[in-house]
GUPA-708870 format. One record per residue (C-alpha): residue number from 1; residue in one letter; x, y, z. Coordinates in pm, 1 decimal, m for minus. Layout:
N
 num residuo        u        v        w
 NUM       A        X        Y        Z
...
END
This chain:
82
 num residuo        u        v        w
   1       X   m167.6   6352.4    162.3
   2       X   m422.4   6268.3    431.9
   3       X   m614.6   6573.5    545.5
   4       X   m756.0   6607.2    893.7
   5       X  m1076.0   6780.1    995.9
   6       X   m860.3   7027.3   1188.8
   7       X   m661.8   7117.1    877.8
   8       X   m981.5   7167.0    680.0
   9       X  m1125.8   7387.1    956.1
  10       X   m814.3   7604.1    968.8
  11       X   m816.7   7646.0    592.0
  12       X  m1185.3   7738.3    598.3
  13       X  m1127.9   7993.8    874.3
  14       X   m837.1   8143.7    681.5
  15       X  m1045.1   8165.7    363.2
  16       X  m1334.5   8329.4    548.4
  17       X  m1099.2   8566.2    728.3
  18       X   m953.0   8681.2    398.4
  19       X  m1301.7   8722.5    252.1
  20       X  m1389.6   8976.5    523.1
  21       X  m1157.0   9218.5    341.8
  22       X  m1367.9   9201.2     24.6
  23       X  m1433.9   9535.6   m145.5
  24       X  m1806.7   9460.7   m143.3
  25       X  m1932.5   9534.3    211.3
  26       X  m2216.5   9282.9    181.6
  27       X  m1978.0   9004.4     81.6
  28       X  m1746.5   9102.0    368.1
  29       X  m2038.5   9097.2    614.5
  30       X  m2152.3   8757.0    488.8
  31       X  m1797.5   8625.2    530.4
  32       X  m1775.7   8769.1    883.4
  33       X  m2105.5   8602.0    970.9
  34       X  m1988.0   8267.2    831.3
  35       X  m1659.2   8304.6   1019.8
  36       X  m1841.9   8368.0   1348.6
  37       X  m2073.1   8067.4   1298.6
  38       X  m1780.2   7839.6   1214.6
  39       X  m1582.6   7961.2   1515.7
  40       X  m1883.1   7893.7   1741.3
  41       X  m1909.9   7537.2   1607.6
  42       X  m1537.9   7481.0   1663.8
  43       X  m1566.4   7614.3   2017.5
  44       X  m1854.0   7376.5   2093.5
  45       X  m1655.0   7080.5   1962.1
  46       X  m1354.0   7173.2   2173.2
  47       X  m1564.9   7221.7   2487.5
  48       X  m1713.3   6872.3   2440.7
  49       X  m1363.8   6737.7   2382.3
  50       X  m1231.7   6906.6   2696.3
  51       X  m1517.5   6763.1   2903.0
  52       X  m1457.6   6417.0   2753.6
  53       X  m1097.6   6448.8   2873.5
  54       X  m1224.5   6521.5   3224.1
  55       X  m1144.6   6891.9   3237.3
  56       X  m1358.0   7086.2   3486.5
  57       X  m1579.7   7375.5   3384.5
  58       X  m1349.9   7620.8   3563.7
  59       X  m1052.4   7531.5   3342.5
  60       X  m1263.8   7546.4   3027.3
  61       X  m1402.1   7885.2   3131.5
  62       X  m1050.2   8017.3   3194.9
  63       X   m937.2   7905.3   2849.6
  64       X  m1234.5   8083.5   2691.6
  65       X  m1197.6   8396.7   2903.3
  66       X  m1546.0   8370.1   3052.4
  67       X  m1696.6   8274.8   3386.5
  68       X  m1761.9   7915.0   3485.1
  69       X  m2132.1   7998.6   3500.7
  70       X  m2132.2   8140.2   3146.6
  71       X  m1963.8   7838.1   2990.7
  72       X  m2176.7   7595.1   3190.7
  73       X  m2494.8   7779.1   3090.7
  74       X  m2395.3   7772.2   2724.0
  75       X  m2268.6   7413.0   2706.0
  76       X  m2363.4   7236.6   3029.2
  77       X  m2714.9   7131.4   2940.9
  78       X  m2603.7   6873.9   2689.4
  79       X  m2603.7   6504.3   2771.9
  80       X  m2686.1   6549.1   3138.9
  81       X  m2386.1   6768.5   3216.2
  82       X  m2580.1   6988.7   3460.1
END
């Protein structure tokens, strides 16, 4: 079976999500931190992908539930996007 990067990412997120229920609070916190970092990386990839497909900042911001200014400030400085 050929695995995609998306499938691997989903499996990793699921594993990390389950690990946040660990009995050991420090292990659960570490898993929550890893989950947040992974989600941030996935978001950045999808924002770049959306821009590559010609989507405007307003549509990306709507999908993320933030203002156009917030998403542009966070991601707009890359590769001359500003």
